[in-house]
N, C-alpha and C positions, 0 to 999 in steps of 0.2 A: 550422449550427454556425460561429460566428464567433470565439470566443475560448476559451482554456484556460489553465490555470495552469502556466506554465513553471517548471521547477526553477531556483532562484536559488542557484547553488553554484559551486565552483571546479573542476568537471570539465574534462577536455580539450575543446578547441573542437570536436572531431569527435563529441562525445557529445551526444545530445538526449534530454531527459526532461521529463515533466510529468504533470499530472492534468487530466482533463476536468471541466468544469462540467456541471450537470444540463440546461442549456438548449441548444437548437440541433438537436434531433432531431424524430422524428415519433411517438413513443410518446404514448399517451393515459392519462388517469386517474392512478393513483398512480405510474405510470412516466414521467409527462411531464417532459421530452420526450426527453432523450438518454440513455435506459437502454441500457446496453451489456451487461447480464447476461441470458444465455439461459436461466437456470434459476429465474427469479423469478415466472413466470406471464404474462409479457408476450407479445404477438403476435410470432411468430418472424419474420414479414416485416418488422415494424417494427424489430426488433433487428438484422436483416441490413442494413437501410437505415442505421440509426444507426452500425453498424460501418463501413460504407463511408464515411459522412460523416467519421468519425473519421480514417480513412486519408487522405482528401482534405484536410481542414481542418488537420491537424497535419503534413502532408507526410511521412507514414510511408512507408518504402520497400516496405511490404507489410502485410497484416493481421497483427496480433500473434498469437503462439502462446497461445491461451487455455488456462486450467488448470481442472481440477476441484479447487476449493479445500476443504480439509477441517479447517482450523484445526490443522494438524500442523506438524512441523519438517522436512517432506520437501522436497527440492530436485530439480530436474531441470536437465540441461544441454542446451541447444538447439544445433542442431536435434534433434528427437526424432521417433521413428517414429509414436507414437500421436497421433491427431488432437486429443485433449483429455486429456493425462496428469493423473494425480492427484498434486498437489503444491501447496505454498504459496509457492514461490519458484522462479524461473528465472534461470539465468546463461548467458552465451554469450561466446565470443571471436570469433564470426563477424560481420563487418560486414554491415549491412542486415538483421539478424535482430532482430525487435522482441519484447522480453520485456514481459509485462504482468500485472497482477493487478487484480481487481475488489474494490471496497470500498464500504461505506455506513455507516461509523463506525470500523471496524477501521483500523489504521495501515498505510499503504503506505510502504515504505522503498526508495529507489533507491540503487544503488551503482555507482561507477565506479573503475577503476584509474587512477592518475595517469599511468601510461605509455600509457594509451589503448587497451589491448588487450582488456580485459574489462569487462563490465557485467552488472548483475543487478537484480532487484526482488523484494521479499518482501511477503507479506500477513501482518500481525501483529496478530491479535486477542489477547486476554489469554492464551488457551491456547497459541497458537503462540509468543507472546513469552516466556511462562514456560518453554516447552519448548525454547527456544534457536534459533528460526528465524533470528534476525538474526545470531547468531554463526556458525551453519552456513553461511549465505549468504556472509557476509564471508570466511570461511576458504576457501570454494570458489573465490573470486576471486583469492586470493593473500594476501600478508602484510597484516593489517588496517592497519598503519601506512602502507601505500602506497595506501590507498583513501580516497575521499571519499564521504559519504553525504548524502541529502536526505530529510527526513521530510515526506511529503505530508499532505494534510488528513485529520484524524481527530477523534473526539469529544474534547472538552476535559475537563479534570478537573472543572470546574463542572457538567458535564452527565452525567458518567459515574459513577453510583452502583453500587457492587458490594458483595457480602457478604464475610464473613471468609474464605471458601475461596479467593477471588481474591487477597486480600492475602497469605494464608498460602503460596500457591503461589510468590510471589516472595520473601517473607521467609525462607522455608525454604532458598532457594538463596543469598540474599544479605541478611543482616540490614539493611544500609543501604537496602534497598528500602523499608523502612518510611517513609522520608522522602518517598516518592512517593505516599503515601496520607494523606488528612485525614478525621478522623471527623466525620460530620454530626450534626445534631440528632436524627436517627432512630436513631443508634447504628450506622449502616452507614458505608461508606467511599467517598470520592471519589477515584477512581484517575487518576493522571496518566500516560497511555500515552507521551507525549512524553518525560517525565522518565525513565520505566522504560527506554525505548529507548536514550536517551543513556547511562544508567548501564551497560546491558548492553554497548554498543559500546565504551565507555571501558574496561571491564574486560578487553577483549581488545586494547586499544591503538589503537582507531579513535576518534580524538578530533576529526577534522575532520567535523563533522556540522552540517548546515544545515537550515532549514525549521522546521516546527512553528509553533504559534501560531494556526492556523485551527481552527474548530470546525464540524464537519459537522452537529451537532445544532442549533446556534443560527443558522447561516448558511443558512436554508431556501431563500433565493433562488438560492444557488449550488450546494448539495450535497444529495444524498439522505442520509437518515438512517434506519436501521432502528429505532433506539430511539425516535426521535420519531414515525415514521409507521407502523412495522410493515411493511405491504406497501409496497414501494417499489422503485425502480430501483437500478442500481449505476453508480458512476464507474469509469473506468479510469485506472490510473497505469502509465506505460510508459517504456521506455528502449531506445535503440539507439545503435550508433556507425556513422558513415558509412564 
């Protein structure tokens, strides 16, 4: 593992964050090569080696606290007693504690307080995003206006076709969310996760949002994509403060 996507944002200099690419590990087949997900059917020994490579290559202070992600709006505060707590976001004020989520099309969002004391990361598929996972994570870290966020790689609107039920889940909460969906020739919708995330964060006063613009579906040389491949590995998006 030689490279990874570092967050390009205005977080304090003591905060480190980024997303892994799919190359640089030892996994084979559909998980080739840097699969970090232990729940997708990959060889456990390979996943363990990949996770160790993550720690080494990204200069992490330790292995991240992995989560059992369920597309919810549940958050945990680290450190935590359970080895793999059920949640879709993690926050911490402890230096050297690495928060992380796994994705392969869903949107990972990293947060940091401008004062440098608190960081967090959320996994936002459409269910979690519509349920308020980003708002809940931001509020757990402090006043949203005092935070900065970075949108990691996710599936783009051009590649993300959804049905009426997905659009309605957002529009019922905020009619302006309709602007984040475009009807296609099949009568379904192309959903913009990046725009939906920015809209949700702006609504609570978090306007300093960076990132977006990558596409896990189309950039097959860099990213795993569940929608593109079905059986596949997972990237990790992580954050910690020194």
